[in-house]
N, C-alpha and C positions, 0 to 999 in steps of 0.2 A: 928444641922440646917445649921450651917456656911459649914459643910462638904458636905451635901447635895446639898445646892445652888452652891458649888464650882463644884461638879461633874456635876450638871447640866449645868453650864457655860462650862465647857470643852466639854461635850457631843455636846452642841449647836455649839460651835466653830469648832468642828471636822465635823459637819454636813455641816455648810457653807463652810468649807476649801474644803472639797471633793465634793461639787457640781459642776458637769459639766458645762462647758460654752456653750452658745448658738450658734449655728452655721447659724444665722439669715444673718449675712453678707455674708457668702459664698453662702447660698441659693439664695439671691438676685443678687449676682454677677453671680452665674453659670446660673441662668434663664435668665439674662440679655445677655448672650453669646449665647441664642439660645437653650440650653440644658433642657430637661425635668426634673422635680424634682422628679420624681418616684425614690425611693431609697435614696434619699439625707437626711442624718441624721439630726434630730431637735437640737441635741446637740452633743458635742465630744464624739467620741468613741476611742477604743484603736486602734492604727496605725500598728499592727503587719504585717498587710496584704500590707502594702505600699512597693511599690520597688523602688520608685525613691526619694519620700520625706521622711524626717526624721520619724522613727517609734516611735513617742511618740502619745500623744493624738492628735485627728485629726477630722475635719469635712468632710474628704474626703474618699469615698470608692475607691475600686480598678478601677471601671468603671469610676469614676470621674477623677482619676489620669490619666487614659488611656486618656479619651477625653481631658482633659486639656493638656496633653503632645503633642497631636496631634495638639491642636489649637495653642499651643506656635510654633511649627515649621511652620504651616501654615502661622502665622503672620509674622514670620522672612522672609519667603520665599518671602511674597507679598511684604514687605518692600524692601528686595534686588531688587527684580524685578522692582519695581517702582524707586528706586535709579538707577538702570542700565538704564531703560527706558528713565530717565531725560537725562543722559549723551548720551544714544544712539540717542534721537530725536536731541539733540544738535548737534552731529556730522553729523548726515544724514542732517541736515538743513544746515550745512556748505558745505556739499558735493554738495547738489542741488545748493546752491548759486554760485558755480564756472561753472555752465552752461554758465555763461556770456562769457567764452572762446569760447563756440560753437556760441554764438551770433555774436562775432567777425569774426568767419570763415563765419558765414552766411552772415555778412554784405559785404565781399568780393565778394562772389559768391551767388546770390539771389537764394533763396529756395522757395518751395511753401508754406512752414510753416513760413516765416519770413516777417516782416512788412518793413524790410529796402528795398528800391527800388532805392536810389539815392546814388551817391558818392561811389559805389561799384566797383570793380575790371572790371566787366563787361563793365559799363559805361564809366570808365576812360579808359580801353584799346581800347575799339571801338573809342572814340575820339582822342586817341592818334596814335593808329596803325592801324585803319581802317580794310582792309582786312587780314592783316596780323594775326589780332586778331580773327576776326568773323569766317575765314576760319579753325581756328585752336581752337577754343575755347573749344573743348571737352578735349585736352590736360590739359587746366588749371583746368576745371570744375574735372576732374578725380583727379587731385592733392589735390584739397581741399576737395573733397568726401572722399579720402584716410586718409587725416589729420583728418577729423572730426570722422571716424571710429576708426583710431588708439587712438585718445583721449578717446572715449567711451569704450576702451578696447578690440578692435577687435585684432585678432592674426595677425598683420602685422608687417612685417619688414620694419622699417622707412627708413632706409638707401637705400633699394631697391626703395621705393616709389619715393624718390627724385632723385636717380640716372635715374630711369626710365622718370621721368618727363622731365630731361634734354636731356636725349638721344631721347626722342620723339619730343621734341620741335626742336632739331637740325635737325631730319629727315624731319620734316614738312617744316622747313624754307629752307633746303638744295633743297628738293623737288620743292617747290615753286619758288625758284629763278632759277632753271633750267628745267622749264617746256617744253622748246623746245627740249629737249631731253627724249629718253625712258629710264627710270631709273626703274629697277626692284626692287623687294624687297630684294633680296640677296646682291644687291649693295649697298641699303641703310642699310642693316644690317652691312654690312662690313663698311661702312662709321662711323656708330654710334659706332663700337668697336674700333675706332681710336680717340674716343672724348677725352681721357686723354693726347694723343700725340697733336692734333690739337688744344685743348683749345680753342674753339670758343667763350666761353663766358669769357674767361679770369679767374681771380680768384673769380669772383663773384659766380659760382656756387659752388665751393668747400666751400666758406666762408658761403654761404646760408644754405648749407648742414649741416654744422657744427653747426650754430646757431639754425637752425630749430629743429635739433636732440636734441640738449641739452636742449632747451625749451620745447619742446613737452614731452621728456623723464622725466624732472623734473615734468611738469604740471600733466601729467598722473600718474606718481608714488605718486604724492602729494595727489590727489583726491582718488587714491585707497588706500593710507595710510589711509584716513579718512573712506572709506568704511570698510575696513578691521577691524580698531579700532571698529566701531560700531557693526560689526558683532561678534568680540569677546566678547565684552559687552553683546551682546544679548544672545550668547550661553552660557556663564559662568553665567549669571543671572538665567539660567534655570537648573543649575546643583542642584540636590537635596541634602539637609542636610542630614548627617548621622544619624542613631539611637542614636549614643552616644551623637550628638550635641542635638538632641531633648530631650533626658534626662536631659542634662545640662541646656537647656532652660526652661524646665518644673521646675526645681528645683530653679532656680534663679527667674523666673516670677510668678509662681502661688503656690508653696509650702508655701510661707507666708500666703496666703489665707487659705490654708488648715489647717495651725497652728492657726488660728484665729488672724493674724497680717496683715490685708489687707492694712494697711497704711504703711509697712515697705518696704523701697526700697533698691535694691542692693547696696552693698559697691562697690566703683568706681573700685576698683582693681580687685575685684571679677568679674565684668561685663566684665572687658577687658580681663581677663583670659578665660573667657567663650567664648567671640567673636572671640578672637585669636585662640581658639582651633576649633570653628566652621568654621572659615574661613581661616584655615591655607593653605589649597591648593590654594584658590583665591589669598592669599598673596604672593605665588610665581610667581604671575605674574609680580609682581613689577618691577624686574630688566629689563626684556624684554619690558615692558611698558614704563618704562621711557626711554629706549633706542630709541624707537619707536617715542615717543613724542620728544625727543631731536632732533632726526635726521630730523624729519618731519619740525621742527623749522628752521632748517638749510636750507631744500630745500625750505621753505616758502621765505627765503631770495632771493632765486634766481627766483623765480616765479614772484615776483613783481619789480625785479631789472631792469636795462637797458637791459639784455639779456633775461629778462622775456617773456613769451608767448604772452602777450598782444602787447608788442613792436615789437616783432618779427613778429606776424600775420599782424599788421598793415603796417610793412615795406615791405611785400612780394610783393605787386604790384609794388613798386619802385626798388626793388632788381631785380625782374624779367625784368622789363622795362629796368633797366641799363644793365642787361645782353644781352638783344636783341640788344641794341643801342651800344653795344660794337662791334657787328658786322657791324655796318653801320656808326655811327657818334658820335659827342660829346652828352654828357647826359644831359647836364645843363637844357635846355628848357624842357625836357620831365620831369625831376625831379619835376619841378615847377608845373606841371600839375597833377601829380600823387600825391604829397605830401599834395596838398590842402584838399584832402576829410577827412583826418585823423582828422581834427579839429572838425568834427561833433561828434566824438566819445568820446569827453571828459568824459561824464556822465558816459559811460562804464568803462572808465579807472578809474574814481575815485570808483566806485563800487567795481572793483577788488583790489584796493590798501585798501578799507574799509573792503572788506572780509578777505583778508590776514591779515590784522591787527586783525580783531576779532577772526580769528581761532587761531592765534599765542597766544593770550591771553587765549583762552579755552584750547589749547594744554599745556601751562605753568601750567594751574590750575589743570589739570586732571593727572599730571604726579605721584601724590602720592595717586590715587583714591583707589587703592586696599588695600593698608595698612592703609589708614584713614577710611575704613569702621567700625573696631571695635570701634573706638572713636566715629564715627558718631552714630552708633547703640546706644551706652550706653549714649549718651548726654542727652537725656531727660528721662532715665530710673533711673538714680543712685541717692542716697541721697545726698542731699547738705545742705550746712548751717552750723551754729556752732555745734560742737560735732557730725556731721554726721558720722564721721569714727568709734564713739563708739556706735552709735544707728543704723547701717544699717544692712540689712540682709546679712549674710556671707554664707549662704546655710544651716546653721544649726539653727542658732538663730539670735536674735539682738546683735550683738558684733562686735569688730573690725576684719576685715579680715587681717590674718598675712602672709599667703605666698606671694613670689614676683611675679611681672608681667611678663609673659614669652614674648620672642621676637616674631617677625613675621616670619610667614613662617612655613612650614610643619616640618623641621628639628628641630626647637626651641621648638616644643611642647613634646619632648620626656618625660619631667617632669611635663606636665601640670596636675595640681591637680583637674581641675574641667571636662576635656574632655578626655575621654580614646580615643586615636589615634595611629594607627600604622604607623610611620613614614617611613616605608619601602614599603607601599603601596599608592603612589600618586594616586590622581583621574585622570584617563586616559583621559576624555574629556578635563579637563583643561589642562593637558600635551600638548595635540594637539593644543590647542589654543595658549601656549608658543610657539610651534614651528610655528604657523603662524605668530606670532609677529616676530619671528627671521627673517623668510623669508622676510616679508614686509620691515623691516629694512634694510636688505642686499640689497634689490632692491633700495632703497631710497639712500644707500650709493653710489651705482652704478650710481643712477640718477644725484648725485652731481659732477660725473665726466663724464656725458653726455653718459652713456652706459646705454643700456636696457639689463638687465640681462636676459630677456626671449629671445632674439634674439642674444645674444654675439657670439654664435658659428657660427649662420648663417651668421651674418655680417662678421667674420674673414674668413669663407668659400668663400664668394664672393670678399672680398679683396684680396684674395690670388689668385683667379681666374681672378681678372679684368685686370691683365696684359698679358692674353693670346694673342699671336701674330695673326695679321690678315693682309694679304697681298691683297689689292684690285688690280685687274687687270688694269693696266692703260690703259687709252683710249688715243684718239688724243688729243692733246692740242685744246681748243676752242679759238674762237675770241673774246676777252674782249675789250670792248669799254674803251678808256682811254682819258681822256680830255685833256691830257698834251701832250703826244706824242702817238697818236693812230697809231697802226701797226697790222698787220694780221699776224697770226701763220698760215701756211699751213699745213694740216693734213699730217701724215706719209704715206709713200706708201703702197698701199694695199698689203696684202700678196697674194701670187700666188694662183690663183683659187677662190679668194673671191672679190665680187664686192660690191662697195659702194651701199648701198640702201637709201631709204628716211629716214629710221631710223637710225640716225647716232649713232656712238659709244658714251659711256659714257664719261663724263668730267674726267679730270685728278682730283684726290682727293686733290692733293697738291696745287691746286689753286681755289678751291672751294668758299673758304672765301672772295677772292677778287671779284670774280664774284657775290657773293651774295650781297657784300657791294654796289657795282655799280649798280646793279639792283634795289635795295630798294631804293637807293638815286635818282634813276632817276623817280621812282614812287612818 
């Protein structure tokens, strides 16, 4: 009897031990993800059919494994896009916030779409210079229009713009001061070509060109850096994950469910290796991304400094007025009139300082963005708490994860135990973005030195040709009123066969400054 009872007990024990576990948990989970329950087993089945998860007893069929693998990749891609979108929105917001620079330019020259109507260059110059400004206002308007277009990214050579402004201004003033003469376009062109020799505006024209160029190149390069950074984030966030990554994500995320361990969470180092393998190409952005951020922080220092775009823009009316007055008289009284209107812009200035400070903080924070993604993705996934390292999911079972954590970047994944990856085949689209970062960093470094790399060759060309020789045909000396010792210089004798007409010959270029000085003073 004892033997019979013992045999029965052993038999019952064997039946209990061999009884398959229920698949209720995975059925509920699978249905909750939107998948139909057709074909989902009620209890564990043999797992020889599995291609990703361990081939032990399982609650997953081949179709379930494929569906959950696709789901794991889709969820990770969504997470990456959302993370990238957050950074992209931040960079785009900072980019748009620097439109305050355009408001400064609009303040100086009123536009149809601006609310600024008082205290601008037009009002100030009309009060100060009268007809000298109103009859030549298009010259000033063209300058500010070109500055706005340049800042917005137009294909404009800034050196040419500023040189052309001073040339046109000199021509207009010269013409206005000598209306009693018939002055042709050829003669004006010849006069303008001697601007470097005559230096009618003193050093102001050269200083203003240097300051405006450095400030605008830095400001434009800075906002372009923000735009390029956001564009890189957008494009990289759209890169699809590899099939090998999808398999690794499935094995880490949903294979525990198939094994009847829905509460098992990945080991920390296991998760890091999976993510580092999946994001190996993205991590290769790190070096150039840091270089760009660091260079932008350097440029930011010049954007809001004493030689920053805001201060330069606000000082343009005063500098231009001083340049004009250099040709006529002392500038102290004019400075007081031109300089007063800048006080009303204090709120704009504070806004610029605030924006530069905010974007500098953001640039500092984002430097490690690409190599921090694996840790960010694993932060709320991995097992935590006492003894977690021994009870976490290691890809096969609940046990300690033994392999070491890989480094960052594609080359470091050669021995990654979780993601099969060919380190000789980098992602082409990401390599293109790395090149964009290099190009933008190069532009920013040039901006620190006041050089616009897009127009460097063109600027050198015009600098080389600016010393071309022009000889203006000298005309007779004109009578110039002088309050101290008035005198009259008679014209030279006429050439044989040529009669003097009502249209007198052109004034000598060598004394045009004196003529302009006295005529303007008399007005």
